[in-house]
N, CA, C and O atoms as CSV, one atom per row, in Angstrom:
chain,resi,resn,atom,element,x,y,z
A,1,UNK,N,N,197.900,157.600,111.200
A,1,UNK,CA,C,197.730,157.106,109.963
A,1,UNK,C,C,197.756,155.574,110.473
A,1,UNK,O,O,198.477,155.056,111.325
A,2,UNK,N,N,196.388,154.830,109.404
A,2,UNK,CA,C,195.770,153.794,109.788
A,2,UNK,C,C,195.597,153.168,108.315
A,2,UNK,O,O,195.071,153.778,107.384
A,3,UNK,N,N,196.272,151.470,108.218
A,3,UNK,CA,C,195.927,151.233,107.359
A,3,UNK,C,C,195.860,149.881,106.760
A,3,UNK,O,O,196.901,149.225,106.706
A,4,UNK,N,N,195.000,149.499,106.406
A,4,UNK,CA,C,193.852,148.260,106.426
A,4,UNK,C,C,195.192,147.045,106.337
A,4,UNK,O,O,196.155,147.287,105.610
A,5,UNK,N,N,195.134,145.963,107.016
A,5,UNK,CA,C,196.274,144.924,106.951
A,5,UNK,C,C,196.576,144.222,105.638
A,5,UNK,O,O,197.635,143.748,105.226
A,6,UNK,N,N,195.281,144.284,105.051
A,6,UNK,CA,C,195.565,143.285,103.755
A,6,UNK,C,C,196.062,144.316,102.573
A,6,UNK,O,O,196.652,143.882,101.584
A,7,UNK,N,N,195.763,145.783,102.761
A,7,UNK,CA,C,196.315,146.874,102.135
A,7,UNK,C,C,198.212,147.251,102.354
A,7,UNK,O,O,198.726,148.119,101.649
A,8,UNK,N,N,198.986,146.526,103.320
A,8,UNK,CA,C,199.698,147.213,103.529
A,8,UNK,C,C,201.141,145.981,102.159
A,8,UNK,O,O,201.124,144.793,101.836
A,9,UNK,N,N,202.055,147.090,101.824
A,9,UNK,CA,C,202.679,146.652,100.585
A,9,UNK,C,C,203.929,145.674,100.737
A,9,UNK,O,O,204.658,145.549,101.721
A,10,UNK,N,N,203.986,145.054,99.588
A,10,UNK,CA,C,204.857,143.512,99.846
A,10,UNK,C,C,206.462,144.200,100.051
A,10,UNK,O,O,207.328,143.791,100.823
A,11,UNK,N,N,206.528,145.114,99.309
A,11,UNK,CA,C,207.920,145.800,99.534
A,11,UNK,C,C,207.650,147.258,99.833
A,11,UNK,O,O,206.739,148.019,99.506
A,12,UNK,N,N,208.858,147.409,100.639
A,12,UNK,CA,C,209.125,148.881,101.956
A,12,UNK,C,C,208.239,149.964,101.655
A,12,UNK,O,O,208.047,150.045,100.442
A,13,UNK,N,N,207.650,150.798,102.307
A,13,UNK,CA,C,206.553,151.959,102.168
A,13,UNK,C,C,207.002,152.965,103.716
A,13,UNK,O,O,207.034,152.642,104.904
A,14,UNK,N,N,207.229,153.961,103.171
A,14,UNK,CA,C,208.088,154.669,104.209
A,14,UNK,C,C,206.866,155.406,104.605
A,14,UNK,O,O,206.044,155.694,103.736
A,15,UNK,N,N,206.571,155.914,106.510
A,15,UNK,CA,C,205.820,156.741,107.258
A,15,UNK,C,C,206.452,157.418,107.611
A,15,UNK,O,O,207.658,157.318,107.841
A,16,UNK,N,N,205.385,158.722,107.796
A,16,UNK,CA,C,206.471,159.517,109.070
A,16,UNK,C,C,205.099,160.153,110.117
A,16,UNK,O,O,204.084,160.401,109.467
A,17,UNK,N,N,205.020,160.388,111.443
A,17,UNK,CA,C,203.855,160.786,112.241
A,17,UNK,C,C,204.534,161.460,112.878
A,17,UNK,O,O,205.751,161.323,112.758
A,18,UNK,N,N,203.884,162.648,113.985
A,18,UNK,CA,C,204.470,163.225,114.950
A,18,UNK,C,C,203.756,163.118,115.749
A,18,UNK,O,O,202.745,162.427,115.618
A,19,UNK,N,N,204.106,163.898,117.055
A,19,UNK,CA,C,203.214,163.488,118.355
A,19,UNK,C,C,204.105,164.374,119.428
A,19,UNK,O,O,205.128,164.015,120.011
A,20,UNK,N,N,203.303,165.833,119.528
A,20,UNK,CA,C,204.332,166.672,120.041
A,20,UNK,C,C,205.376,166.775,119.762
A,20,UNK,O,O,205.542,166.988,118.561
A,21,UNK,N,N,206.589,166.700,120.590
A,21,UNK,CA,C,207.803,166.751,120.369
A,21,UNK,C,C,208.780,165.102,120.318
A,21,UNK,O,O,209.792,164.794,120.948
A,22,UNK,N,N,207.924,164.254,119.245
A,22,UNK,CA,C,208.563,163.066,119.012
A,22,UNK,C,C,207.988,163.135,117.959
A,22,UNK,O,O,206.873,163.604,117.734
A,23,UNK,N,N,209.258,162.328,116.747
A,23,UNK,CA,C,208.902,161.683,115.648
A,23,UNK,C,C,209.152,160.535,115.574
A,23,UNK,O,O,210.179,159.983,115.971
A,24,UNK,N,N,207.893,159.879,114.864
A,24,UNK,CA,C,208.286,158.365,114.436
A,24,UNK,C,C,208.256,157.942,113.055
A,24,UNK,O,O,207.277,157.516,112.443
A,25,UNK,N,N,209.031,158.048,112.777
A,25,UNK,CA,C,209.221,157.925,111.251
A,25,UNK,C,C,210.477,156.244,110.673
A,25,UNK,O,O,211.393,155.720,111.307
A,26,UNK,N,N,209.957,155.931,109.398
A,26,UNK,CA,C,210.678,154.418,109.335
A,26,UNK,C,C,210.002,153.986,108.042
A,26,UNK,O,O,209.771,154.911,107.263
A,27,UNK,N,N,209.670,152.872,107.690
A,27,UNK,CA,C,209.526,151.665,106.732
A,27,UNK,C,C,208.649,150.443,106.944
A,27,UNK,O,O,209.283,149.578,107.549
A,28,UNK,N,N,207.407,150.076,106.652
A,28,UNK,CA,C,207.228,148.931,106.986
A,28,UNK,C,C,206.256,148.638,105.416
A,28,UNK,O,O,205.681,149.458,104.700
A,29,UNK,N,N,206.406,146.835,105.263
A,29,UNK,CA,C,205.748,145.839,104.461
A,29,UNK,C,C,205.682,144.463,105.067
A,29,UNK,O,O,206.261,143.849,105.963
A,30,UNK,N,N,204.802,144.263,104.259
A,30,UNK,CA,C,203.635,142.952,104.667
A,30,UNK,C,C,205.122,141.552,104.416
A,30,UNK,O,O,205.860,141.639,103.435
A,31,UNK,N,N,205.263,140.605,105.281
A,31,UNK,CA,C,206.414,139.379,104.788
A,31,UNK,C,C,205.570,138.298,105.000
A,31,UNK,O,O,206.051,137.180,104.813
A,32,UNK,N,N,204.350,138.400,105.370
A,32,UNK,CA,C,203.492,136.967,105.156
A,32,UNK,C,C,202.151,137.605,105.217
A,32,UNK,O,O,202.011,138.827,105.282
A,33,UNK,N,N,201.013,136.620,105.190
A,33,UNK,CA,C,199.407,137.028,104.796
A,33,UNK,C,C,199.281,137.661,105.921
A,33,UNK,O,O,198.708,138.748,105.845
A,34,UNK,N,N,199.864,137.104,107.588
A,34,UNK,CA,C,199.491,137.194,108.922
A,34,UNK,C,C,200.713,138.663,109.231
A,34,UNK,O,O,200.170,139.748,109.440
A,35,UNK,N,N,201.601,138.638,109.239
A,35,UNK,CA,C,202.525,139.250,109.516
A,35,UNK,C,C,203.303,140.737,109.018
A,35,UNK,O,O,204.239,140.739,108.219
A,36,UNK,N,N,202.976,141.449,109.375
A,36,UNK,CA,C,204.021,143.070,109.142
A,36,UNK,C,C,205.431,143.007,109.740
A,36,UNK,O,O,205.791,142.311,110.689
A,37,UNK,N,N,206.337,144.064,108.840
A,37,UNK,CA,C,206.974,144.084,110.077
A,37,UNK,C,C,207.235,145.697,109.732
A,37,UNK,O,O,206.836,146.206,108.685
A,38,UNK,N,N,207.940,146.403,110.732
A,38,UNK,CA,C,207.664,147.889,110.937
A,38,UNK,C,C,209.221,147.993,111.694
A,38,UNK,O,O,209.536,147.483,112.770
A,39,UNK,N,N,210.346,149.071,110.494
A,39,UNK,CA,C,211.303,149.271,111.566
A,39,UNK,C,C,211.512,150.977,111.445
A,39,UNK,O,O,211.406,151.652,110.421
A,40,UNK,N,N,211.828,151.422,112.768
A,40,UNK,CA,C,210.702,152.809,112.738
A,40,UNK,C,C,212.542,153.500,113.661
A,40,UNK,O,O,213.602,152.972,113.993
A,41,UNK,N,N,212.147,154.422,113.693
A,41,UNK,CA,C,213.107,155.085,114.717
A,41,UNK,C,C,212.060,156.213,115.641
A,41,UNK,O,O,211.076,156.648,115.044
A,42,UNK,N,N,212.261,156.579,116.830
A,42,UNK,CA,C,211.842,157.596,117.507
A,42,UNK,C,C,212.744,158.287,117.666
A,42,UNK,O,O,213.814,157.715,117.873
A,43,UNK,N,N,212.735,159.890,117.643
A,43,UNK,CA,C,213.467,160.609,117.998
A,43,UNK,C,C,212.842,161.581,118.163
A,43,UNK,O,O,211.786,161.637,117.533
A,44,UNK,N,N,213.202,162.754,119.060
A,44,UNK,CA,C,213.035,164.005,119.583
A,44,UNK,C,C,212.919,164.365,121.131
A,44,UNK,O,O,214.021,164.391,121.680
A,45,UNK,N,N,211.855,164.644,121.946
A,45,UNK,CA,C,212.100,165.182,122.804
A,45,UNK,C,C,210.396,164.662,123.291
A,45,UNK,O,O,209.312,164.520,122.727
A,46,UNK,N,N,211.122,164.454,125.070
A,46,UNK,CA,C,209.320,163.336,125.617
A,46,UNK,C,C,209.574,164.332,127.039
A,46,UNK,O,O,210.613,164.701,127.585
A,47,UNK,N,N,208.405,164.526,127.294
A,47,UNK,CA,C,208.148,165.454,128.413
A,47,UNK,C,C,208.007,164.153,129.903
A,47,UNK,O,O,207.037,163.403,130.001
A,48,UNK,N,N,208.708,164.155,130.502
A,48,UNK,CA,C,208.637,163.132,131.854
A,48,UNK,C,C,208.814,163.922,132.873
A,48,UNK,O,O,209.061,165.127,132.922
A,49,UNK,N,N,208.587,162.714,134.118
A,49,UNK,CA,C,208.327,163.329,135.554
A,49,UNK,C,C,209.418,162.793,136.155
A,49,UNK,O,O,209.824,161.715,135.722
A,50,UNK,N,N,210.079,163.404,137.215
A,50,UNK,CA,C,211.046,162.523,138.017
A,50,UNK,C,C,210.129,162.006,139.091
A,50,UNK,O,O,208.979,162.292,139.423
A,51,UNK,N,N,211.050,161.128,139.532
A,51,UNK,CA,C,209.991,159.568,139.753
A,51,UNK,C,C,210.345,160.172,141.758
A,51,UNK,O,O,209.884,159.423,142.618
A,52,UNK,N,N,210.926,161.128,142.113
A,52,UNK,CA,C,211.749,161.456,143.269
A,52,UNK,C,C,210.538,162.794,143.975
A,52,UNK,O,O,209.772,162.917,144.931
A,53,UNK,N,N,210.905,163.414,143.043
A,53,UNK,CA,C,210.550,164.665,143.648
A,53,UNK,C,C,209.319,165.329,142.358
A,53,UNK,O,O,208.838,166.462,142.380
A,54,UNK,N,N,209.177,164.787,141.837
A,54,UNK,CA,C,207.848,164.898,140.178
A,54,UNK,C,C,207.599,166.122,139.608
A,54,UNK,O,O,206.474,166.594,139.448
A,55,UNK,N,N,209.105,166.874,139.159
A,55,UNK,CA,C,209.149,167.828,138.803
A,55,UNK,C,C,209.342,167.385,137.143
A,55,UNK,O,O,209.905,166.378,136.716
A,56,UNK,N,N,208.752,168.367,136.446
A,56,UNK,CA,C,208.905,168.476,135.219
A,56,UNK,C,C,210.188,168.440,134.029
A,56,UNK,O,O,210.914,169.427,134.150
A,57,UNK,N,N,210.527,167.678,133.123
A,57,UNK,CA,C,212.220,167.615,133.097
A,57,UNK,C,C,211.742,166.511,131.487
A,57,UNK,O,O,210.969,165.555,131.425
A,58,UNK,N,N,212.705,167.265,130.226
A,58,UNK,CA,C,212.487,166.834,129.150
A,58,UNK,C,C,213.563,165.724,128.959
A,58,UNK,O,O,214.660,165.980,129.456
A,59,UNK,N,N,213.435,164.643,128.377
A,59,UNK,CA,C,214.475,163.750,127.762
A,59,UNK,C,C,214.344,163.264,126.617
A,59,UNK,O,O,213.269,162.805,126.231
A,60,UNK,N,N,215.721,163.294,125.688
A,60,UNK,CA,C,216.312,163.311,124.716
A,60,UNK,C,C,215.694,161.989,124.135
A,60,UNK,O,O,215.873,161.221,125.081
A,61,UNK,N,N,215.172,161.376,123.306
A,61,UNK,CA,C,214.131,160.067,122.666
A,61,UNK,C,C,215.471,160.096,121.014
A,61,UNK,O,O,215.593,160.891,120.082
A,62,UNK,N,N,215.989,159.194,121.278
A,62,UNK,CA,C,216.925,158.657,119.991
A,62,UNK,C,C,216.850,157.214,119.279
A,62,UNK,O,O,217.961,156.800,118.948
A,63,UNK,N,N,215.984,156.531,119.036
A,63,UNK,CA,C,215.558,155.233,119.525
A,63,UNK,C,C,215.235,154.371,118.244
A,63,UNK,O,O,214.163,154.548,117.665
A,64,UNK,N,N,216.297,153.288,117.719
A,64,UNK,CA,C,215.410,152.715,117.037
A,64,UNK,C,C,214.763,151.458,117.049
A,64,UNK,O,O,215.346,150.803,117.914
A,65,UNK,N,N,213.784,150.716,116.498
A,65,UNK,CA,C,212.550,149.744,117.114
A,65,UNK,C,C,212.162,149.021,115.938
A,65,UNK,O,O,212.022,149.400,114.775
A,66,UNK,N,N,212.016,147.894,116.484
A,66,UNK,CA,C,211.309,147.498,114.948
A,66,UNK,C,C,210.422,146.168,115.622
A,66,UNK,O,O,210.714,145.433,116.565
A,67,UNK,N,N,209.052,146.193,114.598
A,67,UNK,CA,C,207.546,145.940,115.183
A,67,UNK,C,C,207.238,144.420,114.404
A,67,UNK,O,O,207.403,144.378,113.185
A,68,UNK,N,N,206.817,143.259,115.089
A,68,UNK,CA,C,206.405,142.425,113.874
A,68,UNK,C,C,204.448,142.983,114.652
A,68,UNK,O,O,203.847,143.282,115.683
A,69,UNK,N,N,204.322,142.806,113.371
A,69,UNK,CA,C,202.657,143.481,113.305
A,69,UNK,C,C,202.052,141.758,112.981
A,69,UNK,O,O,202.457,140.888,112.210
A,70,UNK,N,N,200.918,141.801,113.968
A,70,UNK,CA,C,200.160,140.501,113.360
A,70,UNK,C,C,198.541,140.593,112.997
A,70,UNK,O,O,197.563,141.060,113.582
A,71,UNK,N,N,198.667,140.196,112.264
A,71,UNK,CA,C,197.040,140.249,111.828
A,71,UNK,C,C,195.995,139.176,112.581
A,71,UNK,O,O,195.477,138.212,112.017
A,72,UNK,N,N,195.781,139.606,114.147
A,72,UNK,CA,C,194.996,138.630,114.502
A,72,UNK,C,C,196.268,137.884,115.772
A,72,UNK,O,O,197.337,138.430,116.043
A,73,UNK,N,N,195.791,136.597,116.360
A,73,UNK,CA,C,196.767,136.613,117.542
A,73,UNK,C,C,198.177,136.527,116.642
A,73,UNK,O,O,198.342,136.926,115.489
A,74,UNK,N,N,199.179,135.853,117.567
A,74,UNK,CA,C,200.698,136.361,117.139
A,74,UNK,C,C,201.115,134.576,117.472
A,74,UNK,O,O,201.428,134.228,118.610
A,75,UNK,N,N,201.075,133.906,116.686
A,75,UNK,CA,C,201.850,132.451,116.539
A,75,UNK,C,C,203.063,132.710,116.344
A,75,UNK,O,O,203.291,133.294,115.285
A,76,UNK,N,N,203.989,132.467,117.039
A,76,UNK,CA,C,205.886,132.676,117.178
A,76,UNK,C,C,205.969,131.404,115.931
A,76,UNK,O,O,204.973,130.685,115.844
A,77,UNK,N,N,207.019,131.164,115.083
A,77,UNK,CA,C,207.466,130.762,114.116
A,77,UNK,C,C,209.035,131.337,113.753
A,77,UNK,O,O,209.505,132.129,114.569
A,78,UNK,N,N,209.718,131.040,112.780
A,78,UNK,CA,C,210.818,131.078,112.560
A,78,UNK,C,C,211.698,131.990,112.540
A,78,UNK,O,O,212.858,131.809,112.171
A,79,UNK,N,N,210.952,133.683,113.167
A,79,UNK,CA,C,211.795,135.149,112.837
A,79,UNK,C,C,212.313,134.896,114.206
A,79,UNK,O,O,211.762,134.067,114.931
A,80,UNK,N,N,213.289,135.537,114.567
A,80,UNK,CA,C,213.877,136.085,115.726
A,80,UNK,C,C,213.099,136.824,116.659
A,80,UNK,O,O,213.394,138.016,116.741
A,81,UNK,N,N,212.366,136.493,117.235
A,81,UNK,CA,C,211.322,137.280,118.453
A,81,UNK,C,C,212.071,137.864,119.245
A,81,UNK,O,O,211.377,138.496,120.042
A,82,UNK,N,N,213.837,138.058,119.570
A,82,UNK,CA,C,214.228,138.822,120.715
A,82,UNK,C,C,214.509,140.267,119.927
A,82,UNK,O,O,214.851,141.203,120.649
A,83,UNK,N,N,214.402,140.479,118.674
A,83,UNK,CA,C,214.550,141.638,117.988
A,83,UNK,C,C,213.356,142.302,117.522
A,83,UNK,O,O,213.436,143.224,116.710
A,84,UNK,N,N,212.035,141.815,118.075
A,84,UNK,CA,C,211.010,142.534,117.359
A,84,UNK,C,C,210.297,142.838,118.571
A,84,UNK,O,O,210.825,142.586,119.654
A,85,UNK,N,N,209.008,143.420,118.494
A,85,UNK,CA,C,208.273,143.883,119.559
A,85,UNK,C,C,207.055,143.320,118.706
A,85,UNK,O,O,206.909,143.480,117.494
A,86,UNK,N,N,206.334,142.732,119.436
A,86,UNK,CA,C,205.075,142.021,119.263
A,86,UNK,C,C,203.900,142.389,119.586
A,86,UNK,O,O,203.396,142.143,120.682
A,87,UNK,N,N,203.098,143.295,118.258
A,87,UNK,CA,C,201.868,143.799,118.729
A,87,UNK,C,C,200.631,142.612,117.484
A,87,UNK,O,O,200.882,141.830,116.567
A,88,UNK,N,N,199.705,142.956,117.958
A,88,UNK,CA,C,198.542,142.466,117.667
A,88,UNK,C,C,197.641,143.322,117.267
A,88,UNK,O,O,196.941,143.998,118.020
A,89,UNK,N,N,197.604,143.340,115.484
A,89,UNK,CA,C,196.583,144.486,115.222
A,89,UNK,C,C,195.073,144.075,115.744
A,89,UNK,O,O,194.649,142.919,115.763
A,90,UNK,N,N,194.305,145.308,116.186
A,90,UNK,CA,C,192.910,144.825,116.273
A,90,UNK,C,C,191.945,145.458,115.011
A,90,UNK,O,O,191.949,146.601,114.555
A,91,UNK,N,N,191.139,144.306,114.630
A,91,UNK,CA,C,190.215,144.692,113.554
A,91,UNK,C,C,190.864,145.032,112.169
A,91,UNK,O,O,190.378,145.911,111.458
A,92,UNK,N,N,192.037,144.277,111.780
A,92,UNK,CA,C,192.577,144.010,110.463
A,92,UNK,C,C,193.398,145.583,109.896
A,92,UNK,O,O,193.665,145.965,108.756
A,93,UNK,N,N,193.668,146.339,111.480
A,93,UNK,CA,C,194.346,147.575,110.829
A,93,UNK,C,C,195.425,147.788,111.695
A,93,UNK,O,O,195.425,147.441,112.876
A,94,UNK,N,N,196.429,148.407,111.069
A,94,UNK,CA,C,197.751,149.055,111.122
A,94,UNK,C,C,197.324,150.340,112.056
A,94,UNK,O,O,196.411,151.005,111.565
A,95,UNK,N,N,197.900,150.863,113.493
A,95,UNK,CA,C,197.574,151.898,113.783
A,95,UNK,C,C,198.773,152.516,113.693
A,95,UNK,O,O,199.254,151.706,114.486
A,96,UNK,N,N,199.565,153.122,113.480
A,96,UNK,CA,C,200.788,153.947,113.736
A,96,UNK,C,C,200.766,155.237,114.646
A,96,UNK,O,O,201.714,155.751,115.239
A,97,UNK,N,N,199.627,155.576,114.613
A,97,UNK,CA,C,199.523,156.630,115.882
A,97,UNK,C,C,199.096,155.631,117.633
A,97,UNK,O,O,199.341,155.894,118.811
A,98,UNK,N,N,198.500,154.668,117.057
A,98,UNK,CA,C,198.283,154.150,118.484
A,98,UNK,C,C,199.839,153.498,118.645
A,98,UNK,O,O,200.242,153.491,119.809
A,99,UNK,N,N,200.669,153.007,117.734
A,99,UNK,CA,C,202.357,152.331,118.165
A,99,UNK,C,C,203.013,153.496,118.861
A,99,UNK,O,O,203.544,153.519,119.971
A,100,UNK,N,N,202.870,154.407,118.021
A,100,UNK,CA,C,203.733,155.575,119.265
A,100,UNK,C,C,202.965,156.442,120.005
A,100,UNK,O,O,203.470,157.492,120.402
A,101,UNK,N,N,201.856,156.172,120.244
A,101,UNK,CA,C,201.493,156.423,121.825
A,101,UNK,C,C,201.513,155.148,122.139
A,101,UNK,O,O,200.590,155.207,122.951
A,102,UNK,N,N,201.868,153.876,122.151
A,102,UNK,CA,C,202.757,153.079,123.099
A,102,UNK,C,C,203.784,153.651,123.400
A,102,UNK,O,O,204.008,154.093,124.527
A,103,UNK,N,N,204.510,153.719,122.488
A,103,UNK,CA,C,205.979,153.810,123.207
A,103,UNK,C,C,205.948,155.319,123.620
A,103,UNK,O,O,206.496,155.337,124.722
A,104,UNK,N,N,205.707,156.158,123.400
A,104,UNK,CA,C,205.540,157.475,124.411
A,104,UNK,C,C,205.168,156.816,125.784
A,104,UNK,O,O,206.050,157.093,126.596
A,105,UNK,N,N,204.331,156.161,126.251
A,105,UNK,CA,C,203.694,156.257,127.169
A,105,UNK,C,C,204.374,155.288,127.669
A,105,UNK,O,O,204.121,155.179,128.869
A,106,UNK,N,N,205.536,154.114,127.096
A,106,UNK,CA,C,206.365,153.079,127.829
A,106,UNK,C,C,207.248,154.339,128.472
A,106,UNK,O,O,207.395,154.722,129.633
A,107,UNK,N,N,207.811,154.849,127.097
A,107,UNK,CA,C,209.051,156.147,127.286
A,107,UNK,C,C,208.623,156.797,129.144
A,107,UNK,O,O,209.299,156.776,130.173
A,108,UNK,N,N,207.328,157.270,128.879
A,108,UNK,CA,C,207.160,158.041,130.104
A,108,UNK,C,C,207.000,157.342,131.815
A,108,UNK,O,O,207.091,157.885,132.916
A,109,UNK,N,N,206.648,155.496,131.286
A,109,UNK,CA,C,206.689,154.627,133.068
A,109,UNK,C,C,208.044,154.049,133.271
A,109,UNK,O,O,208.413,153.183,134.065
A,110,UNK,N,N,208.834,154.859,132.196
A,110,UNK,CA,C,210.263,154.531,133.076
A,110,UNK,C,C,210.465,155.323,134.231
A,110,UNK,O,O,209.737,156.278,134.504
A,111,UNK,N,N,211.774,154.833,135.165
A,111,UNK,CA,C,211.746,155.852,136.018
A,111,UNK,C,C,213.320,156.842,135.838
A,111,UNK,O,O,214.495,156.524,135.653
A,112,UNK,N,N,212.470,158.375,136.033
A,112,UNK,CA,C,213.645,159.063,135.490
A,112,UNK,C,C,214.039,159.906,137.221
A,112,UNK,O,O,213.189,160.042,138.101
A,113,UNK,N,N,215.413,160.336,137.331
A,113,UNK,CA,C,215.551,161.014,138.201
A,113,UNK,C,C,216.185,162.622,137.453
A,113,UNK,O,O,216.967,162.541,136.506
A,114,UNK,N,N,215.660,164.304,138.105
A,114,UNK,CA,C,216.225,165.254,138.055
A,114,UNK,C,C,217.555,164.890,138.784
A,114,UNK,O,O,217.883,164.040,139.612
A,115,UNK,N,N,218.393,166.253,137.885
A,115,UNK,CA,C,220.078,166.518,138.314
A,115,UNK,C,C,219.512,166.883,139.771
A,115,UNK,O,O,219.730,165.958,140.554
A,116,UNK,N,N,218.732,168.160,140.456
A,116,UNK,CA,C,219.127,167.955,141.869
A,116,UNK,C,C,218.745,166.693,142.552
A,116,UNK,O,O,219.398,166.361,143.541
A,117,UNK,N,N,217.448,165.711,142.006
A,117,UNK,CA,C,217.412,164.444,143.182
A,117,UNK,C,C,218.665,163.763,143.062
A,117,UNK,O,O,219.131,163.236,144.072
A,118,UNK,N,N,219.380,163.685,141.794
A,118,UNK,CA,C,220.498,163.017,141.576
A,118,UNK,C,C,221.850,163.508,142.322
A,118,UNK,O,O,222.931,162.944,142.146
A,119,UNK,N,N,221.727,164.250,142.889
A,119,UNK,CA,C,223.022,165.625,143.881
A,119,UNK,C,C,222.608,165.136,145.355
A,119,UNK,O,O,223.510,164.961,146.174
A,120,UNK,N,N,220.972,164.859,145.794
A,120,UNK,CA,C,220.602,164.945,147.012
A,120,UNK,C,C,220.957,163.496,147.477
A,120,UNK,O,O,220.624,162.504,146.829
A,121,UNK,N,N,221.726,163.442,148.767
A,121,UNK,CA,C,221.456,161.876,149.247
A,121,UNK,C,C,220.503,161.519,150.019
A,121,UNK,O,O,220.591,160.411,150.548
A,122,UNK,N,N,219.625,162.158,150.222
A,122,UNK,CA,C,218.624,161.772,151.052
A,122,UNK,C,C,217.716,160.294,150.222
A,122,UNK,O,O,216.987,160.296,149.230
A,123,UNK,N,N,217.973,159.621,150.756
A,123,UNK,CA,C,216.844,158.405,150.035
A,123,UNK,C,C,215.625,158.625,150.636
A,123,UNK,O,O,215.288,157.568,151.169
A,124,UNK,N,N,214.986,159.291,150.771
A,124,UNK,CA,C,213.696,159.574,151.507
A,124,UNK,C,C,212.905,159.883,149.418
A,124,UNK,O,O,213.572,160.154,148.419
A,125,UNK,N,N,211.944,159.757,149.483
A,125,UNK,CA,C,211.585,160.336,148.482
A,125,UNK,C,C,210.411,161.371,148.674
A,125,UNK,O,O,209.405,161.123,149.338
A,126,UNK,N,N,210.651,162.562,148.017
A,126,UNK,CA,C,209.963,163.809,148.407
A,126,UNK,C,C,208.805,163.938,148.360
A,126,UNK,O,O,208.647,163.872,147.141
A,127,UNK,N,N,207.568,164.116,148.884
A,127,UNK,CA,C,206.312,164.141,148.826
A,127,UNK,C,C,205.752,165.544,148.042
A,127,UNK,O,O,206.284,166.613,148.341
A,128,UNK,N,N,204.715,165.509,147.077
A,128,UNK,CA,C,204.535,166.313,146.266
A,128,UNK,C,C,202.938,166.220,145.827
A,128,UNK,O,O,202.488,166.979,144.968
């Protein structure tokens, strides 16, 4: 789902998109001429790799995330930036699929250890 920044509603509008088994849903609204706020939740299961042995595993995702989307370069202001993930929109478009894909890739880049490796006392990573 993509929406032109200028067409983002001033009052909250709901959205929901899916990618594989991860659901991205919430509300979004424009809070100024250059900023939009997205309050969202990621729910579902995400396939990841064990960082030691490389085995495929599934992790449960249940995470609330708040985004500030800037139409162009982000200028820090009175908003508490620590509670938001800052996104600079390209070509005046808010791209919800791109945001979801980025969050899934961020989840996959974390270090996960499978149960077998957790119970293995070897400090050396297995080669796969």
